[in-house]
N, CA, C and O atoms as a GROMACS GRO file, in nm:
protein
  340
    1MET      N    1   1.088   4.552  -0.908
    1MET     CA    2   1.179   4.355  -0.943
    1MET      C    3   1.162   4.357  -0.815
    1MET      O    4   1.188   4.433  -0.722
    2ALA      N    5   1.083   4.198  -0.841
    2ALA     CA    6   1.070   4.099  -0.699
    2ALA      C    7   1.162   4.075  -0.602
    2ALA      O    8   1.274   4.067  -0.652
    3GLN      N    9   1.161   4.062  -0.503
    3GLN     CA   10   1.220   4.028  -0.416
    3GLN      C   11   1.266   3.875  -0.400
    3GLN      O   12   1.201   3.774  -0.424
    4ARG      N   13   1.389   3.887  -0.355
    4ARG     CA   14   1.401   3.723  -0.392
    4ARG      C   15   1.435   3.617  -0.293
    4ARG      O   16   1.488   3.652  -0.188
    5SER      N   17   1.406   3.470  -0.318
    5SER     CA   18   1.382   3.416  -0.227
    5SER      C   19   1.436   3.314  -0.234
    5SER      O   20   1.469   3.274  -0.345
    6ILE      N   21   1.477   3.208  -0.074
    6ILE     CA   22   1.540   3.127  -0.058
    6ILE      C   23   1.433   2.998  -0.063
    6ILE      O   24   1.344   2.989   0.022
    7VAL      N   25   1.449   2.900  -0.168
    7VAL     CA   26   1.366   2.829  -0.190
    7VAL      C   27   1.364   2.689  -0.146
    7VAL      O   28   1.409   2.621  -0.238
    8LEU      N   29   1.320   2.585  -0.005
    8LEU     CA   30   1.360   2.552   0.064
    8LEU      C   31   1.185   2.395   0.078
    8LEU      O   32   1.067   2.399   0.111
    9THR      N   33   1.268   2.306   0.037
    9THR     CA   34   1.217   2.220  -0.039
    9THR      C   35   1.237   2.086   0.082
    9THR      O   36   1.341   2.060   0.143
   10GLY      N   37   1.085   2.007   0.093
   10GLY     CA   38   1.131   1.909   0.220
   10GLY      C   39   1.024   1.767   0.136
   10GLY      O   40   0.970   1.778   0.026
   11PHE      N   41   1.019   1.656   0.218
   11PHE     CA   42   0.951   1.556   0.123
   11PHE      C   43   0.828   1.524   0.240
   11PHE      O   44   0.850   1.562   0.355
   12GLU      N   45   0.673   1.440   0.200
   12GLU     CA   46   0.553   1.450   0.247
   12GLU      C   47   0.584   1.314   0.333
   12GLU      O   48   0.680   1.258   0.280
   13PRO      N   49   0.547   1.256   0.424
   13PRO     CA   50   0.543   1.153   0.455
   13PRO      C   51   0.588   1.036   0.392
   13PRO      O   52   0.589   1.068   0.273
   14TYR      N   53   0.637   0.885   0.402
   14TYR     CA   54   0.585   0.795   0.313
   14TYR      C   55   0.576   0.654   0.372
   14TYR      O   56   0.661   0.630   0.457
   15GLY      N   57   0.505   0.574   0.350
   15GLY     CA   58   0.547   0.457   0.414
   15GLY      C   59   0.402   0.460   0.509
   15GLY      O   60   0.285   0.496   0.500
   16GLU      N   61   0.513   0.386   0.621
   16GLU     CA   62   0.358   0.477   0.721
   16GLU      C   63   0.422   0.551   0.844
   16GLU      O   64   0.421   0.571   0.965
   17ARG      N   65   0.462   0.570   0.755
   17ARG     CA   66   0.559   0.704   0.865
   17ARG      C   67   0.530   0.832   0.891
   17ARG      O   68   0.576   0.923   0.821
   18ASP      N   69   0.416   0.864   1.039
   18ASP     CA   70   0.346   0.994   0.986
   18ASP      C   71   0.377   1.086   0.992
   18ASP      O   72   0.296   1.173   1.022
   19LEU      N   73   0.505   1.117   0.968
   19LEU     CA   74   0.570   1.271   0.976
   19LEU      C   75   0.735   1.289   0.924
   19LEU      O   76   0.825   1.279   1.007
   20ASN      N   77   0.751   1.304   0.846
   20ASN     CA   78   0.923   1.351   0.728
   20ASN      C   79   0.950   1.480   0.796
   20ASN      O   80   0.878   1.576   0.822
   21PRO      N   81   1.108   1.446   0.822
   21PRO     CA   82   1.163   1.570   0.876
   21PRO      C   83   1.219   1.676   0.857
   21PRO      O   84   1.248   1.778   0.920
   22SER      N   85   1.228   1.638   0.763
   22SER     CA   86   1.247   1.688   0.605
   22SER      C   87   1.075   1.809   0.598
   22SER      O   88   1.108   1.922   0.637
   23ALA      N   89   0.998   1.806   0.580
   23ALA     CA   90   0.883   1.814   0.621
   23ALA      C   91   0.876   1.954   0.745
   23ALA      O   92   0.816   2.060   0.724
   24GLU      N   93   0.912   1.938   0.803
   24GLU     CA   94   0.832   2.007   0.905
   24GLU      C   95   0.941   2.096   0.950
   24GLU      O   96   0.911   2.176   1.039
   25ILE      N   97   1.108   2.096   0.889
   25ILE     CA   98   1.170   2.197   0.922
   25ILE      C   99   1.074   2.296   0.803
   25ILE      O  100   1.022   2.396   0.853
   26VAL      N  101   1.050   2.274   0.648
   26VAL     CA  102   1.011   2.318   0.549
   26VAL      C  103   0.904   2.445   0.632
   26VAL      O  104   0.903   2.565   0.605
   27LYS      N  105   0.804   2.359   0.755
   27LYS     CA  106   0.675   2.436   0.806
   27LYS      C  107   0.701   2.510   0.863
   27LYS      O  108   0.638   2.615   0.876
   28ALA      N  109   0.850   2.466   0.942
   28ALA     CA  110   0.863   2.580   1.028
   28ALA      C  111   0.994   2.687   0.999
   28ALA      O  112   1.061   2.747   1.084
   29LEU      N  113   1.002   2.690   0.883
   29LEU     CA  114   1.050   2.808   0.867
   29LEU      C  115   0.984   2.824   0.743
   29LEU      O  116   1.024   2.713   0.706
   30GLN      N  117   0.927   2.858   0.659
   30GLN     CA  118   0.816   2.891   0.625
   30GLN      C  119   0.784   3.046   0.620
   30GLN      O  120   0.740   3.090   0.726
   31GLY      N  121   0.801   3.157   0.493
   31GLY     CA  122   0.817   3.237   0.540
   31GLY      C  123   0.917   3.300   0.587
   31GLY      O  124   0.959   3.396   0.522
   32ARG      N  125   0.975   3.267   0.701
   32ARG     CA  126   1.103   3.388   0.777
   32ARG      C  127   1.183   3.442   0.665
   32ARG      O  128   1.170   3.408   0.547
   33GLU      N  129   1.297   3.559   0.729
   33GLU     CA  130   1.335   3.599   0.648
   33GLU      C  131   1.440   3.531   0.682
   33GLU      O  132   1.438   3.465   0.786
   34PHE      N  133   1.603   3.536   0.562
   34PHE     CA  134   1.706   3.542   0.643
   34PHE      C  135   1.814   3.647   0.559
   34PHE      O  136   1.810   3.623   0.438
   35GLY      N  137   1.886   3.733   0.588
   35GLY     CA  138   2.001   3.824   0.541
   35GLY      C  139   1.876   3.934   0.415
   35GLY      O  140   1.914   3.984   0.309
   36GLY      N  141   1.742   3.943   0.467
   36GLY     CA  142   1.667   3.971   0.353
   36GLY      C  143   1.580   3.908   0.254
   36GLY      O  144   1.502   3.967   0.180
   37ARG      N  145   1.602   3.769   0.260
   37ARG     CA  146   1.532   3.679   0.167
   37ARG      C  147   1.401   3.641   0.226
   37ARG      O  148   1.390   3.659   0.347
   38ARG      N  149   1.354   3.618   0.196
   38ARG     CA  150   1.234   3.484   0.221
   38ARG      C  151   1.228   3.385   0.194
   38ARG      O  152   1.278   3.335   0.094
   39VAL      N  153   1.152   3.321   0.291
   39VAL     CA  154   1.239   3.156   0.285
   39VAL      C  155   1.030   3.140   0.189
   39VAL      O  156   0.924   3.201   0.203
   40ALA      N  157   1.070   3.046   0.120
   40ALA     CA  158   0.955   2.967   0.012
   40ALA      C  159   1.009   2.841   0.038
   40ALA      O  160   1.105   2.782  -0.012
   41GLY      N  161   0.887   2.794   0.176
   41GLY     CA  162   0.903   2.669   0.179
   41GLY      C  163   0.799   2.543   0.096
   41GLY      O  164   0.680   2.566   0.072
   42HIS      N  165   0.832   2.478   0.079
   42HIS     CA  166   0.737   2.340  -0.083
   42HIS      C  167   0.769   2.212   0.044
   42HIS      O  168   0.868   2.199   0.116
   43VAL      N  169   0.645   2.133   0.036
   43VAL     CA  170   0.650   2.029   0.106
   43VAL      C  171   0.680   1.930  -0.047
   43VAL      O  172   0.631   1.993  -0.140
   44LEU      N  173   0.720   1.848  -0.078
   44LEU     CA  174   0.671   1.795  -0.213
   44LEU      C  175   0.589   1.640  -0.198
   44LEU      O  176   0.597   1.594  -0.083
   45PRO      N  177   0.535   1.580  -0.267
   45PRO     CA  178   0.511   1.455  -0.301
   45PRO      C  179   0.537   1.393  -0.308
   45PRO      O  180   0.568   1.394  -0.427
   46VAL      N  181   0.579   1.238  -0.247
   46VAL     CA  182   0.688   1.118  -0.258
   46VAL      C  183   0.657   1.049  -0.401
   46VAL      O  184   0.721   0.949  -0.435
   47SER      N  185   0.597   1.081  -0.451
   47SER     CA  186   0.489   0.992  -0.597
   47SER      C  187   0.556   1.097  -0.713
   47SER      O  188   0.533   1.217  -0.723
   48LEU      N  189   0.658   1.004  -0.810
   48LEU     CA  190   0.700   1.035  -0.893
   48LEU      C  191   0.581   1.129  -1.017
   48LEU      O  192   0.610   1.228  -1.083
   49GLU      N  193   0.477   1.071  -1.014
   49GLU     CA  194   0.407   1.188  -1.065
   49GLU      C  195   0.346   1.303  -0.996
   49GLU      O  196   0.369   1.409  -1.054
   50ARG      N  197   0.284   1.312  -0.904
   50ARG     CA  198   0.227   1.402  -0.845
   50ARG      C  199   0.374   1.494  -0.854
   50ARG      O  200   0.379   1.602  -0.912
   51LEU      N  201   0.490   1.430  -0.784
   51LEU     CA  202   0.568   1.538  -0.804
   51LEU      C  203   0.588   1.643  -0.908
   51LEU      O  204   0.595   1.764  -0.885
   52SER      N  205   0.596   1.581  -1.030
   52SER     CA  206   0.608   1.630  -1.177
   52SER      C  207   0.486   1.758  -1.174
   52SER      O  208   0.492   1.859  -1.244
   53ARG      N  209   0.413   1.737  -1.109
   53ARG     CA  210   0.278   1.808  -1.120
   53ARG      C  211   0.326   1.931  -1.032
   53ARG      O  212   0.321   2.054  -1.044
   54HIS      N  213   0.374   1.838  -0.939
   54HIS     CA  214   0.344   1.986  -0.810
   54HIS      C  215   0.482   2.022  -0.832
   54HIS      O  216   0.520   2.071  -0.726
   55LEU      N  217   0.548   2.023  -0.892
   55LEU     CA  218   0.747   2.107  -0.951
   55LEU      C  219   0.687   2.209  -1.037
   55LEU      O  220   0.723   2.327  -1.042
   56GLU      N  221   0.594   2.157  -1.103
   56GLU     CA  222   0.515   2.275  -1.202
   56GLU      C  223   0.480   2.383  -1.214
   56GLU      O  224   0.499   2.472  -1.296
   57GLU      N  225   0.380   2.363  -1.047
   57GLU     CA  226   0.334   2.390  -1.006
   57GLU      C  227   0.335   2.547  -0.991
   57GLU      O  228   0.271   2.648  -1.019
   58ILE      N  229   0.481   2.488  -0.911
   58ILE     CA  230   0.563   2.583  -0.879
   58ILE      C  231   0.656   2.652  -0.889
   58ILE      O  232   0.690   2.737  -0.806
   59LEU      N  233   0.733   2.616  -1.031
   59LEU     CA  234   0.771   2.683  -1.150
   59LEU      C  235   0.693   2.789  -1.232
   59LEU      O  236   0.732   2.875  -1.311
   60SER      N  237   0.570   2.755  -1.189
   60SER     CA  238   0.491   2.830  -1.287
   60SER      C  239   0.442   2.953  -1.196
   60SER      O  240   0.423   3.064  -1.246
   61GLY      N  241   0.426   2.932  -1.075
   61GLY     CA  242   0.370   3.046  -1.005
   61GLY      C  243   0.600   3.120  -0.923
   61GLY      O  244   0.621   3.201  -0.833
   62ALA      N  245   0.678   3.064  -0.986
   62ALA     CA  246   0.773   3.134  -0.895
   62ALA      C  247   0.791   3.251  -1.108
   62ALA      O  248   0.823   3.368  -1.133
   63ASN      N  249   0.769   3.188  -1.159
   63ASN     CA  250   0.736   3.280  -1.317
   63ASN      C  251   0.697   3.434  -1.268
   63ASN      O  252   0.742   3.546  -1.247
   64ARG      N  253   0.551   3.335  -1.268
   64ARG     CA  254   0.454   3.483  -1.243
   64ARG      C  255   0.532   3.620  -1.164
   64ARG      O  256   0.526   3.739  -1.197
   65ALA      N  257   0.612   3.551  -1.042
   65ALA     CA  258   0.680   3.648  -0.986
   65ALA      C  259   0.776   3.689  -1.002
   65ALA      O  260   0.822   3.765  -0.917
   66GLY      N  261   0.851   3.656  -1.116
   66GLY     CA  262   0.946   3.700  -1.203
   66GLY      C  263   1.082   3.665  -1.150
   66GLY      O  264   1.160   3.722  -1.074
   67GLU      N  265   1.084   3.526  -1.229
   67GLU     CA  266   1.242   3.469  -1.216
   67GLU      C  267   1.338   3.489  -1.234
   67GLU      O  268   1.343   3.551  -1.340
   68ASP      N  269   1.441   3.473  -1.190
   68ASP     CA  270   1.573   3.547  -1.300
   68ASP      C  271   1.661   3.365  -1.350
   68ASP      O  272   1.621   3.252  -1.323
   69ALA      N  273   1.779   3.407  -1.424
   69ALA     CA  274   1.812   3.277  -1.543
   69ALA      C  275   1.802   3.201  -1.437
   69ALA      O  276   1.690   3.151  -1.451
   70ALA      N  277   1.838   3.167  -1.358
   70ALA     CA  278   1.934   3.049  -1.257
   70ALA      C  279   1.772   2.962  -1.225
   70ALA      O  280   1.753   2.847  -1.264
   71LEU      N  281   1.683   3.032  -1.161
   71LEU     CA  282   1.532   2.967  -1.175
   71LEU      C  283   1.483   2.910  -1.326
   71LEU      O  284   1.394   2.829  -1.349
   72THR      N  285   1.551   2.965  -1.399
   72THR     CA  286   1.411   2.972  -1.596
   72THR      C  287   1.564   2.796  -1.578
   72THR      O  288   1.528   2.679  -1.593
   73SER      N  289   1.681   2.828  -1.555
   73SER     CA  290   1.767   2.701  -1.610
   73SER      C  291   1.703   2.588  -1.563
   73SER      O  292   1.666   2.499  -1.640
   74LEU      N  293   1.680   2.582  -1.394
   74LEU     CA  294   1.647   2.483  -1.307
   74LEU      C  295   1.531   2.429  -1.330
   74LEU      O  296   1.500   2.311  -1.319
   75ARG      N  297   1.445   2.550  -1.374
   75ARG     CA  298   1.296   2.470  -1.454
   75ARG      C  299   1.290   2.399  -1.581
   75ARG      O  300   1.188   2.339  -1.613
   76ARG      N  301   1.406   2.403  -1.664
   76ARG     CA  302   1.405   2.359  -1.764
   76ARG      C  303   1.436   2.168  -1.759
   76ARG      O  304   1.382   2.073  -1.814
   77LEU      N  305   1.556   2.184  -1.660
   77LEU     CA  306   1.643   2.035  -1.620
   77LEU      C  307   1.569   2.004  -1.534
   77LEU      O  308   1.578   1.885  -1.506
   78LEU      N  309   1.463   2.084  -1.449
   78LEU     CA  310   1.344   1.952  -1.387
   78LEU      C  311   1.280   1.870  -1.476
   78LEU      O  312   1.283   1.749  -1.502
   79LEU      N  313   1.196   2.009  -1.535
   79LEU     CA  314   1.061   1.940  -1.601
   79LEU      C  315   1.138   1.869  -1.707
   79LEU      O  316   1.077   1.767  -1.738
   80HIS      N  317   1.244   1.883  -1.775
   80HIS     CA  318   1.328   1.764  -1.883
   80HIS      C  319   1.310   1.643  -1.837
   80HIS      O  320   1.262   1.541  -1.886
   81GLY      N  321   1.360   1.672  -1.729
   81GLY     CA  322   1.454   1.549  -1.618
   81GLY      C  323   1.326   1.459  -1.597
   81GLY      O  324   1.335   1.338  -1.572
   82LEU      N  325   1.209   1.526  -1.610
   82LEU     CA  326   1.065   1.436  -1.506
   82LEU      C  327   1.019   1.366  -1.627
   82LEU      O  328   0.965   1.256  -1.627
   83ARG      N  329   1.046   1.442  -1.734
   83ARG     CA  330   0.994   1.358  -1.860
   83ARG      C  331   1.013   1.259  -1.897
   83ARG      O  332   0.931   1.178  -1.940
   84GLU      N  333   1.182   1.243  -1.881
   84GLU     CA  334   1.228   1.151  -1.968
   84GLU      C  335   1.240   1.016  -1.852
   84GLU      O  336   1.292   0.908  -1.876
   85VAL      N  337   1.183   1.053  -1.739
   85VAL     CA  338   1.166   0.943  -1.665
   85VAL      C  339   1.091   0.761  -1.690
   85VAL      O  340   1.091   0.681  -1.597
   0.00000   0.00000   0.00000
């Protein structure tokens, strides 16, 4: 059985900003362990089109790693919802 992860997301800088604090937190915690669970950090794009592709890649990777029922439900919700926008 695959080790469960803590999925942590942040966003890339936007507008004329050089950094986004949420992305910096993700980078700082990426790979660390808390309560026996490893942080799987992802810095997401702020463009809806790129976000959709990025989420599909993340969820595809989670599927290969052995996702649980909650992540499967999240996958359906996110991918269906983003395609509706």
